[in-house]
C-alpha positions in Angstrom: 87.1 84.2 98.6 84.7 83.6 101.5 81.7 81.5 100.6 78.3 81.5 102.3 77.4 78.0 103.2 73.9 76.6 102.6 71.5 77.5 105.3 73.5 80.3 106.7 71.7 83.7 107.1 73.3 86.8 105.7 73.5 88.3 109.2 75.1 85.2 110.6 77.6 85.1 107.7 78.7 88.7 108.1 79.1 88.3 111.8 81.3 85.2 111.3 83.4 86.9 108.6 84.2 89.8 110.8 84.4 93.5 110.3 87.0 93.4 107.6 85.1 90.8 105.6 82.0 93.0 105.9 84.0 95.8 104.3 85.2 93.4 101.6 81.6 92.3 100.8 80.7 96.0 100.3 83.6 96.5 97.9 86.6 96.9 100.2 90.1 96.9 98.7 91.0 93.8 100.8 89.8 91.3 98.2 92.5 89.6 96.1 92.1 88.3 92.6 94.6 85.4 93.3 93.0 82.7 95.4 96.1 80.6 96.2 97.0 80.3 99.9 99.9 82.5 100.9 102.6 80.4 102.7 103.7 82.9 105.4 103.1 82.0 109.1 101.0 84.7 110.8 101.7 85.9 114.3 100.4 88.7 116.5 102.2 91.3 118.6 101.3 91.8 122.3 101.4 95.6 121.8 97.6 95.9 121.9 97.5 94.6 125.5 98.5 96.2 128.8 101.5 94.8 130.6 99.4 93.2 133.3 97.4 91.4 130.7 100.4 89.5 129.2 99.2 86.0 130.2 95.7 86.8 128.8 97.3 88.1 125.6 99.2 84.9 125.0 96.1 82.8 125.7 94.0 84.9 123.3 96.6 84.9 120.5 96.9 81.1 120.7 93.2 80.5 120.9 92.7 82.6 117.7 95.0 80.3 115.8 98.0 82.7 115.3 101.3 80.8 114.8 103.6 83.1 116.8 104.0 86.2 118.8 106.1 89.4 118.8 107.3 90.3 122.2 108.2 93.8 123.5 111.3 94.8 125.4 109.6 94.8 128.8 109.0 91.1 128.5 112.7 90.5 128.4 113.1 92.4 131.7 110.2 90.6 133.3 111.4 87.2 132.3 115.1 87.6 132.7 117.4 84.7 133.9 115.6 81.5 134.7 112.2 83.0 134.0 113.1 82.9 130.3 112.8 79.1 130.4 109.5 79.5 132.1 108.2 81.7 129.3 109.6 79.3 126.7 107.7 76.4 128.2 104.5 78.5 128.2 104.9 79.5 124.6 105.5 75.8 123.7 102.4 74.8 125.6 100.3 77.4 123.7 101.9 76.3 120.4 103.3 79.8 119.8 106.7 80.6 118.3 108.7 83.6 119.6 108.6 85.2 116.1 110.3 88.4 117.1 111.5 90.6 119.9 111.4 94.4 119.8 114.8 95.7 121.1 113.3 98.8 122.7 116.5 99.9 124.5 118.5 99.8 121.3 117.8 103.2 119.6 120.8 104.0 117.4 121.3 107.5 116.1 123.6 108.7 113.3 124.8 111.6 115.5 125.5 109.6 118.6 128.6 107.5 119.5 126.6 105.2 121.8 126.5 101.7 120.3 124.1 99.8 122.6 126.1 96.7 122.2 125.5 95.5 125.8 121.7 96.1 125.5 121.6 94.2 122.2 123.4 91.2 123.5 120.9 90.9 126.3 118.1 91.0 123.7 119.8 88.4 121.6 120.5 86.0 124.5 116.9 86.3 125.7 115.4 85.6 122.2 117.9 82.7 121.7 116.7 81.1 124.9 113.1 81.2 123.5 114.3 79.7 120.2 113.2 83.0 118.5 113.7 84.3 115.1 113.9 88.1 114.5 115.4 90.9 116.6 113.8 94.2 115.6 115.7 97.5 115.5 114.2 101.0 115.2 116.5 103.9 114.8 116.3 106.9 117.2 117.1 109.5 114.6 114.9 112.5 113.7 112.7 112.3 110.7 114.0 114.4 107.8 117.2 114.9 109.9 120.2 116.5 108.1 122.6 113.6 108.7 125.8 113.3 106.7 126.7 110.2 104.7 129.5 109.3 107.2 127.0 109.5 110.1 124.6 107.2 108.4 127.4 104.8 107.5 128.6 104.8 111.2 125.1 103.9 112.4 124.9 101.2 109.7 128.2 99.7 110.9 126.8 99.3 114.4 123.7 97.6 113.0 125.9 95.2 111.0 127.8 94.2 114.1 124.5 93.4 115.8 123.5 91.4 112.8 126.6 89.4 113.0 126.0 88.6 116.7 122.4 87.5 115.8 123.5 85.4 112.8 126.0 83.5 114.9 123.1 82.4 117.1 120.8 81.5 114.2 118.7 84.6 114.4 118.2 87.7 112.2 118.4 91.4 112.8 115.9 93.4 110.9 115.4 97.2 110.6 111.9 98.6 111.1 111.3 101.9 109.3 109.1 103.9 111.5 107.1 107.2 111.3 108.8 109.9 113.3 112.1 108.3 112.7 114.8 108.4 109.9 112.9 105.6 108.1 109.8 107.7 108.0 110.4 108.6 104.3 111.3 106.3 101.4 114.6 108.2 101.1 115.4 107.7 104.8 114.6 104.0 104.5 116.9 103.7 101.5 119.8 105.5 103.3 119.6 103.1 106.2 119.5 100.0 104.1 122.2 101.2 101.8 124.5 101.7 104.8 123.9 98.2 106.1 125.1 94.8 104.9 122.3 92.6 103.5 124.1 89.6 105.0 123.5 90.9 108.5 120.6 93.4 108.4 117.2 92.5 107.0 114.0 94.5 106.7 110.7 94.5 108.6 108.2 96.3 106.3 105.5 97.8 108.4 102.8 98.5 105.8 101.1 101.1 108.0 104.1 103.2 108.9 105.3 103.0 105.3 102.0 104.2 104.0 101.7 107.0 106.5 105.2 108.2 105.6 104.3 108.3 101.9 106.0 105.2 100.7 104.4 102.4 98.6 104.7 99.2 100.7 104.2 97.0 97.5 107.2 98.8 95.9 109.3 98.4 99.1 108.5 94.7 99.1 109.5 94.2 95.5 112.6 96.3 95.7 114.0 94.7 98.9 112.7 91.2 98.3 116.1 89.7 99.2 116.2 91.6 102.5 112.6 91.2 103.5 112.4 89.3 106.8 109.0 90.2 108.2 105.9 92.3 107.7 103.8 94.2 110.2 100.1 94.4 109.2 97.8 97.1 110.4 95.8 99.8 108.7 96.1 103.7 108.8 93.2 105.9 109.7 92.3 108.3 106.9 92.6 111.3 109.2 96.1 110.4 110.2 97.1 109.7 106.6 95.8 112.9 105.2 97.3 115.0 108.0 100.7 113.3 107.5 100.7 114.5 103.9 100.5 118.1 104.9 102.0 118.3 108.4 103.8 115.1 109.6 104.7 116.6 113.0 101.0 117.3 113.7 100.1 113.6 113.5 101.4 113.1 117.0 98.6 115.3 118.2 96.0 112.7 117.1 94.8 110.3 119.8 94.8 107.4 117.3 96.7 106.7 114.2 96.0 103.1 113.2 93.0 100.8 112.8 92.0 97.2 112.0 93.0 95.8 108.7 90.7 96.8 105.9 89.2 99.8 107.7 91.8 102.4 106.6 93.7 103.5 103.6 96.5 100.8 103.2 96.3 99.1 99.8 96.4 95.5 100.9 95.5 93.9 97.5 98.7 95.5 96.1 100.7 94.3 99.1 99.5 90.7 98.8 100.1 90.8 95.1 103.7 91.8 95.7 104.1 89.1 98.3 103.0 86.5 95.8 105.3 88.0 93.2 108.4 87.8 95.4 107.2 84.5 96.9 107.7 85.7 100.4 107.5 83.0 103.1 108.6 84.9 106.2 106.5 86.1 109.2 103.4 88.3 108.9 102.8 89.9 112.3 99.5 91.7 113.1 100.5 94.7 115.2 97.9 97.2 116.3 98.9 100.1 118.5 97.6 103.7 118.9 94.1 102.7 117.9 90.5 103.0 119.3 89.8 99.8 121.1 86.4 98.2 120.4 84.0 97.1 123.1 85.7 93.7 123.1 89.1 95.1 123.7 92.3 93.8 122.1 90.9 90.3 121.7 88.1 91.6 119.4 90.6 93.5 117.3 92.9 90.5 117.0 89.9 88.4 115.9 88.9 91.0 113.3 92.4 91.2 112.0 92.7 87.4 111.8 89.5 87.2 109.8 90.6 90.0 107.5 93.9 88.2 106.8 92.1 85.0 106.0 90.2 86.8 103.3 93.6 87.8 101.7 94.6 84.1 101.5 96.8 83.6 104.6 96.4 80.4 106.5 95.6 81.3 110.1 
Protein backbone atom coordinates (compact mmCIF):
# COMPACT_ATOMS: atom_id res chain seq x y z
CA UNK A 1 0.00 0.00 0.00
CA UNK A 2 1.29 3.48 -0.88
CA UNK A 3 1.88 5.72 2.13
CA UNK A 4 1.78 9.50 2.12
CA UNK A 5 4.96 10.82 3.71
CA UNK A 6 4.90 13.56 6.29
CA UNK A 7 4.90 17.00 4.73
CA UNK A 8 3.75 15.81 1.33
CA UNK A 9 0.72 17.58 -0.13
CA UNK A 10 -2.21 15.53 -1.41
CA UNK A 11 -1.71 16.95 -4.91
CA UNK A 12 1.98 16.11 -4.87
CA UNK A 13 1.32 12.61 -3.57
CA UNK A 14 -1.23 11.84 -6.29
CA UNK A 15 1.07 13.16 -8.99
CA UNK A 16 3.90 10.98 -7.70
CA UNK A 17 1.74 7.88 -7.41
CA UNK A 18 0.59 8.18 -11.03
CA UNK A 19 -2.68 7.75 -12.81
CA UNK A 20 -3.25 4.17 -11.68
CA UNK A 21 -2.59 5.02 -8.05
CA UNK A 22 -5.09 7.87 -8.31
CA UNK A 23 -7.65 5.35 -9.46
CA UNK A 24 -6.66 3.11 -6.55
CA UNK A 25 -7.10 5.94 -4.03
CA UNK A 26 -10.61 6.46 -5.38
CA UNK A 27 -11.48 2.80 -4.86
CA UNK A 28 -9.90 1.19 -7.92
CA UNK A 29 -9.73 -2.60 -8.21
CA UNK A 30 -5.94 -2.43 -8.35
CA UNK A 31 -5.46 -2.58 -4.59
CA UNK A 32 -4.35 -5.91 -3.14
CA UNK A 33 -5.08 -7.17 0.36
CA UNK A 34 -1.76 -9.04 0.49
CA UNK A 35 1.19 -6.66 1.05
CA UNK A 36 4.10 -9.06 0.46
CA UNK A 37 6.34 -8.19 -2.47
CA UNK A 38 5.82 -10.33 -5.55
CA UNK A 39 9.09 -11.92 -6.77
CA UNK A 40 8.63 -11.64 -10.54
CA UNK A 41 11.02 -9.45 -12.54
CA UNK A 42 9.13 -6.80 -14.50
CA UNK A 43 9.95 -5.80 -18.06
CA UNK A 44 8.42 -3.64 -20.75
CA UNK A 45 7.72 -4.29 -24.42
CA UNK A 46 8.92 -1.84 -27.06
CA UNK A 47 5.60 -2.20 -28.87
CA UNK A 48 4.39 1.24 -27.73
CA UNK A 49 7.22 3.03 -29.58
CA UNK A 50 7.75 3.65 -33.28
CA UNK A 51 10.56 1.79 -35.02
CA UNK A 52 12.68 4.91 -35.37
CA UNK A 53 12.44 5.50 -31.61
CA UNK A 54 13.98 2.17 -30.63
CA UNK A 55 17.06 3.66 -28.96
CA UNK A 56 14.88 6.08 -27.02
CA UNK A 57 12.58 3.25 -25.99
CA UNK A 58 15.44 1.25 -24.47
CA UNK A 59 16.77 4.31 -22.65
CA UNK A 60 13.33 5.08 -21.22
CA UNK A 61 12.59 1.51 -20.17
CA UNK A 62 15.94 1.35 -18.39
CA UNK A 63 15.56 4.76 -16.73
CA UNK A 64 12.14 3.78 -15.34
CA UNK A 65 13.67 0.82 -13.56
CA UNK A 66 12.27 -2.04 -15.61
CA UNK A 67 14.40 -5.17 -15.46
CA UNK A 68 14.03 -6.34 -19.03
CA UNK A 69 12.52 -5.79 -22.45
CA UNK A 70 10.44 -7.73 -24.95
CA UNK A 71 11.66 -7.21 -28.50
CA UNK A 72 9.63 -7.39 -31.72
CA UNK A 73 10.49 -9.33 -34.84
CA UNK A 74 11.72 -6.29 -36.76
CA UNK A 75 14.53 -5.87 -34.22
CA UNK A 76 15.89 -9.26 -35.23
CA UNK A 77 16.04 -8.10 -38.85
CA UNK A 78 17.58 -4.72 -38.03
CA UNK A 79 20.26 -6.27 -35.80
CA UNK A 80 21.07 -9.39 -37.77
CA UNK A 81 24.57 -10.84 -37.87
CA UNK A 82 27.27 -8.94 -36.01
CA UNK A 83 24.80 -6.23 -35.05
CA UNK A 84 23.26 -8.66 -32.57
CA UNK A 85 26.39 -8.40 -30.43
CA UNK A 86 26.11 -4.62 -30.64
CA UNK A 87 22.55 -4.82 -29.31
CA UNK A 88 23.59 -7.26 -26.58
CA UNK A 89 26.23 -4.81 -25.37
CA UNK A 90 23.72 -1.96 -25.39
CA UNK A 91 21.25 -3.95 -23.33
CA UNK A 92 23.95 -4.89 -20.84
CA UNK A 93 24.98 -1.25 -20.50
CA UNK A 94 21.36 -0.32 -19.80
CA UNK A 95 21.02 -3.25 -17.36
CA UNK A 96 18.16 -4.75 -19.36
CA UNK A 97 17.62 -8.45 -19.96
CA UNK A 98 16.31 -9.64 -23.31
CA UNK A 99 13.27 -11.15 -21.62
CA UNK A 100 11.46 -12.19 -24.79
CA UNK A 101 11.32 -11.98 -28.57
CA UNK A 102 8.10 -11.97 -30.56
CA UNK A 103 8.52 -14.43 -33.44
CA UNK A 104 6.36 -12.36 -35.78
CA UNK A 105 7.12 -14.36 -38.92
CA UNK A 106 6.10 -17.62 -37.28
CA UNK A 107 2.33 -17.80 -37.66
CA UNK A 108 1.28 -21.45 -37.58
CA UNK A 109 -2.17 -22.46 -38.80
CA UNK A 110 -3.90 -25.81 -38.27
CA UNK A 111 -4.97 -25.91 -41.92
CA UNK A 112 -1.55 -25.12 -43.38
CA UNK A 113 1.41 -27.42 -44.05
CA UNK A 114 3.96 -24.61 -43.69
CA UNK A 115 6.11 -25.23 -40.63
CA UNK A 116 8.15 -21.99 -40.38
CA UNK A 117 11.14 -23.99 -39.14
CA UNK A 118 13.71 -21.77 -40.87
CA UNK A 119 12.11 -18.56 -39.60
CA UNK A 120 11.99 -19.92 -36.07
CA UNK A 121 15.64 -20.95 -36.08
CA UNK A 122 16.59 -17.41 -37.02
CA UNK A 123 14.58 -16.12 -34.06
CA UNK A 124 16.13 -18.66 -31.70
CA UNK A 125 19.68 -17.93 -32.84
CA UNK A 126 19.14 -14.20 -32.45
CA UNK A 127 17.67 -14.39 -28.95
CA UNK A 128 20.35 -16.85 -27.89
CA UNK A 129 23.00 -14.32 -28.90
CA UNK A 130 21.31 -11.81 -26.60
CA UNK A 131 21.23 -14.34 -23.74
CA UNK A 132 17.44 -14.08 -23.91
CA UNK A 133 14.76 -16.20 -22.29
CA UNK A 134 11.39 -16.59 -24.07
CA UNK A 135 10.42 -17.04 -27.71
CA UNK A 136 6.79 -15.98 -28.19
CA UNK A 137 4.50 -17.77 -30.66
CA UNK A 138 1.07 -16.55 -31.78
CA UNK A 139 -0.99 -18.80 -34.03
CA UNK A 140 -2.34 -17.55 -37.36
CA UNK A 141 -5.64 -19.42 -37.16
CA UNK A 142 -9.09 -17.92 -37.40
CA UNK A 143 -10.94 -17.36 -34.13
CA UNK A 144 -13.78 -19.82 -33.69
CA UNK A 145 -12.42 -21.69 -36.72
CA UNK A 146 -13.81 -25.14 -37.42
CA UNK A 147 -10.52 -27.04 -37.17
CA UNK A 148 -10.38 -30.78 -36.72
CA UNK A 149 -8.58 -32.47 -33.85
CA UNK A 150 -5.96 -33.82 -36.26
CA UNK A 151 -5.29 -30.32 -37.63
CA UNK A 152 -4.79 -28.91 -34.15
CA UNK A 153 -2.57 -31.86 -33.27
CA UNK A 154 -0.43 -31.22 -36.36
CA UNK A 155 0.04 -27.58 -35.42
CA UNK A 156 0.90 -28.59 -31.87
CA UNK A 157 3.55 -31.01 -33.15
CA UNK A 158 5.26 -28.17 -35.03
CA UNK A 159 5.23 -26.04 -31.89
CA UNK A 160 6.75 -28.92 -29.95
CA UNK A 161 9.62 -29.15 -32.43
CA UNK A 162 10.29 -25.45 -32.00
CA UNK A 163 10.19 -25.91 -28.25
CA UNK A 164 12.83 -28.62 -28.46
CA UNK A 165 15.11 -26.33 -30.47
CA UNK A 166 14.69 -23.56 -27.92
CA UNK A 167 15.22 -25.86 -24.94
CA UNK A 168 18.48 -27.17 -26.39
CA UNK A 169 19.76 -23.58 -26.27
CA UNK A 170 18.49 -22.86 -22.77
CA UNK A 171 15.42 -20.92 -23.88
CA UNK A 172 11.67 -21.48 -23.73
CA UNK A 173 8.94 -21.41 -26.35
CA UNK A 174 5.65 -20.02 -25.07
CA UNK A 175 2.26 -19.74 -26.72
CA UNK A 176 0.47 -16.37 -26.55
CA UNK A 177 -3.35 -16.67 -26.81
CA UNK A 178 -4.51 -13.67 -28.80
CA UNK A 179 -7.82 -12.06 -29.62
CA UNK A 180 -8.69 -12.60 -33.32
CA UNK A 181 -6.79 -15.89 -33.24
CA UNK A 182 -7.59 -19.48 -32.23
CA UNK A 183 -6.62 -18.68 -28.65
CA UNK A 184 -9.23 -15.93 -28.47
CA UNK A 185 -11.58 -18.16 -26.49
CA UNK A 186 -10.93 -20.30 -23.44
CA UNK A 187 -11.83 -23.34 -25.51
CA UNK A 188 -9.34 -22.37 -28.21
CA UNK A 189 -6.58 -21.86 -25.67
CA UNK A 190 -7.27 -25.26 -24.18
CA UNK A 191 -7.17 -26.95 -27.57
CA UNK A 192 -3.75 -25.52 -28.38
CA UNK A 193 -2.22 -26.35 -25.01
CA UNK A 194 -3.73 -29.84 -25.02
CA UNK A 195 -2.06 -30.44 -28.40
CA UNK A 196 1.38 -29.39 -27.18
CA UNK A 197 3.89 -30.99 -24.83
CA UNK A 198 4.35 -29.13 -21.51
CA UNK A 199 8.05 -29.98 -21.64
CA UNK A 200 8.50 -27.87 -24.76
CA UNK A 201 5.69 -25.30 -24.97
CA UNK A 202 4.81 -22.93 -22.16
CA UNK A 203 2.18 -20.21 -21.85
CA UNK A 204 2.28 -16.43 -22.01
CA UNK A 205 -0.91 -15.26 -20.31
CA UNK A 206 -1.83 -11.86 -21.72
CA UNK A 207 -4.39 -10.71 -19.18
CA UNK A 208 -5.95 -8.17 -21.55
CA UNK A 209 -6.41 -10.50 -24.51
CA UNK A 210 -7.76 -13.21 -22.21
CA UNK A 211 -10.22 -10.78 -20.64
CA UNK A 212 -11.40 -9.40 -23.97
CA UNK A 213 -11.93 -12.94 -25.23
CA UNK A 214 -14.13 -13.79 -22.26
CA UNK A 215 -11.62 -15.87 -20.29
CA UNK A 216 -10.78 -15.39 -16.62
CA UNK A 217 -7.02 -14.70 -16.41
CA UNK A 218 -6.89 -15.75 -12.75
CA UNK A 219 -8.40 -19.14 -13.63
CA UNK A 220 -5.98 -19.56 -16.54
CA UNK A 221 -3.04 -18.80 -14.23
CA UNK A 222 -4.16 -21.35 -11.66
CA UNK A 223 -5.05 -24.04 -14.21
CA UNK A 224 -1.81 -23.76 -16.17
CA UNK A 225 0.49 -22.89 -13.29
CA UNK A 226 3.01 -25.52 -14.38
CA UNK A 227 3.15 -24.13 -17.92
CA UNK A 228 3.05 -20.42 -17.13
CA UNK A 229 6.22 -18.74 -18.39
CA UNK A 230 5.32 -15.07 -18.68
CA UNK A 231 2.46 -12.63 -18.33
CA UNK A 232 1.60 -9.56 -20.36
CA UNK A 233 0.05 -6.74 -18.37
CA UNK A 234 -2.19 -4.12 -19.91
CA UNK A 235 -5.83 -3.16 -19.44
CA UNK A 236 -8.91 -3.34 -21.69
CA UNK A 237 -11.08 -0.35 -22.51
CA UNK A 238 -14.65 -0.92 -21.38
CA UNK A 239 -16.01 -0.08 -24.86
CA UNK A 240 -13.85 -2.78 -26.45
CA UNK A 241 -14.73 -5.32 -23.75
CA UNK A 242 -18.48 -4.78 -24.05
CA UNK A 243 -18.41 -4.85 -27.86
CA UNK A 244 -16.42 -8.10 -27.76
CA UNK A 245 -19.21 -9.71 -25.76
CA UNK A 246 -21.76 -9.06 -28.50
CA UNK A 247 -19.80 -8.83 -31.74
CA UNK A 248 -16.12 -9.87 -31.53
CA UNK A 249 -15.48 -9.15 -35.21
CA UNK A 250 -16.59 -5.54 -34.77
CA UNK A 251 -13.87 -4.85 -32.20
CA UNK A 252 -11.38 -4.39 -35.03
CA UNK A 253 -13.32 -1.30 -36.05
CA UNK A 254 -12.35 0.49 -32.86
CA UNK A 255 -9.31 2.75 -33.03
CA UNK A 256 -8.12 1.66 -29.59
CA UNK A 257 -8.65 -1.51 -27.59
CA UNK A 258 -6.33 -1.28 -24.62
CA UNK A 259 -5.35 1.22 -21.94
CA UNK A 260 -3.02 1.78 -18.99
CA UNK A 261 -3.18 -0.66 -16.08
CA UNK A 262 -5.98 0.16 -13.67
CA UNK A 263 -8.00 2.28 -16.08
CA UNK A 264 -10.00 -0.51 -17.74
CA UNK A 265 -11.94 -3.65 -16.85
CA UNK A 266 -9.19 -6.21 -16.14
CA UNK A 267 -9.47 -7.66 -12.62
CA UNK A 268 -5.89 -7.19 -11.44
CA UNK A 269 -6.48 -7.99 -7.73
CA UNK A 270 -7.74 -11.45 -8.72
CA UNK A 271 -4.77 -11.87 -11.05
CA UNK A 272 -2.17 -10.90 -8.42
CA UNK A 273 -3.91 -13.14 -5.87
CA UNK A 274 -3.62 -16.08 -8.27
CA UNK A 275 0.05 -15.28 -8.91
CA UNK A 276 0.68 -15.38 -5.18
CA UNK A 277 -1.24 -18.65 -4.90
CA UNK A 278 0.83 -20.41 -7.58
CA UNK A 279 4.04 -18.66 -6.44
CA UNK A 280 4.83 -17.45 -9.93
CA UNK A 281 8.36 -16.11 -10.36
CA UNK A 282 8.59 -15.63 -14.11
CA UNK A 283 8.54 -12.44 -16.16
CA UNK A 284 5.80 -9.83 -16.04
CA UNK A 285 5.93 -7.73 -19.23
CA UNK A 286 4.08 -4.43 -19.55
CA UNK A 287 2.82 -4.41 -23.14
CA UNK A 288 0.63 -1.58 -24.39
CA UNK A 289 -0.47 -1.43 -28.00
CA UNK A 290 -3.60 -0.16 -29.76
CA UNK A 291 -4.12 2.58 -27.18
CA UNK A 292 -4.62 6.34 -26.99
CA UNK A 293 -1.23 7.86 -26.30
CA UNK A 294 -1.15 10.52 -23.58
CA UNK A 295 0.53 13.89 -24.06
CA UNK A 296 3.83 12.46 -22.85
CA UNK A 297 3.74 9.62 -25.34
CA UNK A 298 4.87 6.03 -24.64
CA UNK A 299 7.23 7.16 -21.89
CA UNK A 300 4.32 8.58 -19.89
CA UNK A 301 2.32 5.38 -20.29
CA UNK A 302 5.32 3.25 -19.30
CA UNK A 303 5.74 5.37 -16.17
CA UNK A 304 2.03 5.17 -15.32
CA UNK A 305 2.07 1.39 -15.74
CA UNK A 306 5.22 1.06 -13.63
CA UNK A 307 3.59 3.01 -10.82
CA UNK A 308 0.44 0.90 -11.08
CA UNK A 309 2.44 -2.32 -10.88
CA UNK A 310 4.23 -1.05 -7.81
CA UNK A 311 0.90 -0.63 -6.03
CA UNK A 312 0.22 -4.31 -6.70
CA UNK A 313 3.39 -5.37 -4.90
CA UNK A 314 5.87 -5.85 -7.74
CA UNK A 315 9.41 -4.61 -7.20
CA UNK A 316 10.24 -2.30 -10.10
